[in-house]
C-alpha positions in Angstrom: -1.1 -26.9 -5.5 1.0 -23.6 -5.7 3.9 -23.4 -3.2 6.2 -20.6 -2.3 9.9 -21.2 -3.5 11.6 -19.0 -0.8 15.0 -20.0 -2.1 14.1 -18.4 -5.5 12.5 -15.4 -3.7 15.6 -14.7 -1.7 17.7 -15.1 -5.0 15.6 -12.6 -6.8 15.6 -10.1 -4.1 19.4 -10.4 -3.6 19.9 -9.8 -7.3 17.7 -6.7 -7.4 19.4 -5.3 -4.3 22.9 -5.6 -5.8 21.9 -3.1 -8.4 21.5 -0.5 -5.7 24.4 -1.7 -3.4 26.3 1.6 -3.8 23.4 3.7 -2.7 22.1 1.5 0.1 21.6 3.3 3.4 20.7 2.1 6.8 17.0 2.1 7.3 15.6 5.0 9.3 13.3 4.4 12.3 10.5 6.3 10.7 9.2 7.8 7.5 7.2 10.8 6.7 4.7 11.8 4.1 6.8 14.7 2.7 3.9 17.1 3.8 4.9 19.3 6.8 1.3 19.6 8.0 0.8 15.8 8.0 4.3 15.0 9.4 3.6 17.4 12.3 0.4 15.5 13.3 2.2 12.2 13.0 5.3 13.5 15.1 8.3 11.6 13.7 6.2 10.0 11.0 5.2 6.4 10.7 7.3 3.6 12.2 9.2 1.9 9.6 9.8 -1.5 11.1 6.1 -2.0 11.9 2.9 -3.5 10.6 0.5 -0.9 8.8 -3.1 -1.8 7.8 -4.9 -0.3 4.8 -8.5 -0.9 4.0 -10.7 -0.1 1.1 -13.8 1.7 2.3 -15.9 0.1 -0.4 -15.3 -2.4 -3.1 -14.9 0.3 -5.7 -12.2 1.8 -3.6 -9.9 -1.2 -4.0 -7.8 0.6 -6.7 -7.4 3.6 -4.5 -6.3 1.5 -1.4 -3.9 -0.4 -3.6 -2.4 2.8 -4.9 -2.1 4.2 -1.4 -0.2 1.1 -0.2 2.2 1.3 -3.1 2.8 4.9 -2.3 3.6 4.1 1.3 5.9 1.4 0.4 7.8 3.8 -2.0 8.0 6.3 0.9 9.4 3.8 3.3 12.0 2.0 1.2 15.2 3.0 -0.5 15.4 3.6 -4.2 15.5 0.5 -6.1 15.1 -2.0 -3.2 12.7 -4.8 -4.1 9.0 -4.6 -2.8 7.5 -8.0 -2.2 3.7 -8.4 -2.9 2.1 -11.5 -1.4 -1.5 -12.7 -2.3 -3.5 -15.8 -2.9 -3.3 -17.4 -6.3 -7.0 -16.5 -7.2 -6.5 -12.8 -6.5 -6.0 -12.0 -10.1 -9.5 -13.2 -10.8 -10.9 -10.9 -8.0 -9.2 -7.7 -8.7 -6.9 -8.1 -11.7 -3.1 -8.2 -12.1 -0.8 -5.3 -11.5 -0.6 -3.2 -14.6 2.9 -2.1 -15.5 2.1 1.4 -16.9 -0.1 2.0 -13.9 2.8 1.1 -11.6 5.0 3.5 -13.6 2.4 6.2 -13.1 2.6 5.8 -9.4 6.3 6.0 -9.5 7.1 2.3 -9.0 9.5 0.6 -11.5 7.7 -2.8 -12.3 11.1 -4.4 -12.1 11.1 -3.7 -8.3 8.0 -5.5 -7.6 8.3 -9.2 -6.8 5.0 -10.9 -6.8 4.5 -14.2 -4.9 1.1 -16.1 -5.1 0.3 -18.7 -2.5 -2.4 -21.4 -2.4 -3.8 -20.3 0.9 -3.9 -17.4 3.4 -1.9 -19.4 5.8 0.9 -19.6 3.1 0.5 -15.9 2.5 1.2 -15.1 6.2 4.2 -17.6 6.3 5.7 -16.2 3.2 5.3 -12.6 4.5 7.1 -13.5 7.8 10.0 -15.0 5.7 10.2 -12.2 3.3 10.5 -9.7 6.2 13.6 -11.5 7.2 15.2 -11.5 3.7 18.2 -8.9 3.6 17.7 -6.2 1.1 13.8 -6.2 1.1 12.5 -2.7 0.8 8.9 -3.3 1.9 6.3 -6.2 2.1 2.8 -5.9 1.0 0.6 -8.6 2.4 -2.8 -9.0 0.7 -4.9 -11.9 1.9 -8.4 -11.8 0.6 -11.3 -10.8 2.9 -11.1 -11.9 6.6 -9.4 -15.2 6.8 -9.5 -16.9 10.3 -5.8 -17.2 10.3 -5.2 -13.4 10.2 -5.8 -13.2 14.0 -4.0 -11.3 16.9 -1.3 -14.0 17.1 -0.4 -13.9 13.4 -0.3 -10.1 13.2 1.7 -10.0 16.4 4.3 -12.3 14.8 4.5 -10.0 11.7 4.8 -7.0 13.9 7.7 -8.5 15.9 9.5 -9.6 12.7 9.1 -6.2 11.2 10.5 -4.5 14.4 13.5 -7.0 14.4 14.4 -6.5 10.7 13.4 -2.8 10.2 11.4 -3.7 7.1 8.0 -2.2 6.8 5.0 -4.4 6.4 1.7 -3.3 4.9 -1.5 -5.2 5.2 -3.8 -4.5 2.2 -7.3 -5.4 3.2 -9.6 -5.8 0.2 -13.1 -7.2 0.7 -12.5 -7.1 4.4 -13.7 -5.5 7.7 -11.7 -4.2 10.6 -11.0 -6.6 13.5 -8.7 -6.5 16.4 -5.1 -7.2 15.5 -1.5 -5.8 16.2 -1.2 -3.3 13.4 0.3 -0.1 14.5 -1.8 2.1 12.2 -5.1 1.5 10.5 -6.1 3.5 7.4 -9.4 3.7 5.6 -9.0 4.8 2.0 -11.6 6.1 -0.5 -11.2 7.2 -4.0 -11.1 10.9 -4.9 -11.2 13.1 -8.0 -7.7 14.1 -9.3 -6.9 17.6 -10.3 -5.9 18.1 -14.0 -2.5 19.4 -14.6 -3.8 21.6 -17.5 -4.8 21.0 -21.1 -7.1 18.0 -20.0 -3.9 16.1 -19.1 -4.3 13.6 -16.3 -3.5 14.8 -12.8 -1.7 13.1 -9.9 -3.6 10.3 -7.9 -5.6 11.6 -5.0 -6.6 9.6 -2.0 -9.3 10.3 0.8 -7.4 9.0 3.6 -8.6 8.5 7.1 -6.2 7.3 9.9 -8.7 5.6 12.2 -6.1 4.0 14.5 -2.7 5.0 15.6 -1.1 3.3 18.5 1.7 5.9 18.7 -0.3 9.1 18.5 -3.0 11.2 16.9 -5.5 10.2 14.1 -6.8 12.4 11.4 -8.4 12.8 7.9 -6.6 14.1 4.8 -7.2 14.6 1.1 -3.8 13.6 -0.3 -2.3 14.0 -3.6 0.5 11.6 -4.5 3.3 13.3 -6.6 5.0 10.3 -8.2 8.0 12.1 -9.7 9.4 12.8 -6.2 7.4 10.4 -4.1 5.7 12.8 -1.7 2.2 13.4 -0.6 0.7 16.8 -0.6 -2.4 17.8 1.3 -5.0 19.5 -0.9 -8.4 21.0 -0.4 -11.3 18.8 -1.3 -13.3 19.5 -4.5 -16.2 21.9 -4.0 -19.4 19.8 -3.9 -20.0 16.2 -3.6 -18.1 13.7 -5.7 -20.2 10.6 -6.6 -18.3 7.4 -7.1 -19.1 5.5 -10.1 -20.8 2.2 -9.3 -18.6 -0.9 -9.8 -21.3 -2.9 -11.6 -22.2 -0.5 -14.3 -20.7 2.2 -16.6 -21.2 5.9 -15.8 -24.4 7.5 -17.1 -24.2 10.6 -19.5 -25.3 13.6 -17.6 -28.1 15.6 -19.2 -27.7 19.3 -19.6 -30.1 21.7 -17.9 -31.4 22.9 -21.2 -32.4 19.5 -22.4 
């Protein structure tokens, strides 16, 4: 049975934090998106010491939801501070293993990511609570699969209180799950969206269709957000003209036939 070695986890985080000790700053109470129009709606931004929940709208949106969570973790944490990722040990079979070049493309140095795999959702939540209390942690991403019974109002309330006490942001990544009542301060529904090429058929920045469906501190809204990984900011952009059809997850895309045959 897989167990969580919290002593080793604390040691790893402390080691990573020491690299940035001279640049360390006291955590701010809130973090913005870097786009004035969005930050204006959110007031002072999203609360840093809080629990935020991110859902994938459909199974094929899991990659988009994961990328959005990583972007939020980067916005909310200081440079080079460790980001702890907690999931069950079978998760790699469900949605794969974090890909280092992909993390770099999002602006996350893979060396900052501390992955902890647990044998049960209960262990994921316990390790999350402990990780939030470790000095030097930049952010904690909590990714239990589906809707485990232990992820109830009491458990999420505990995570919220711990995040408030330590000032460390906690992000619940909900894959294969449906929304239920809990203590998260915000709840996001994420869909994939087409990126815009930067020219010469070069790949563009990641784009997210993001809907804030619950905000205990203010307004909700819907945005098409482009993540600029070089400077870690979101930019609101106009949606692509015409419908964008997502590729089914169970089959490759079909070649489109021309109007002329």
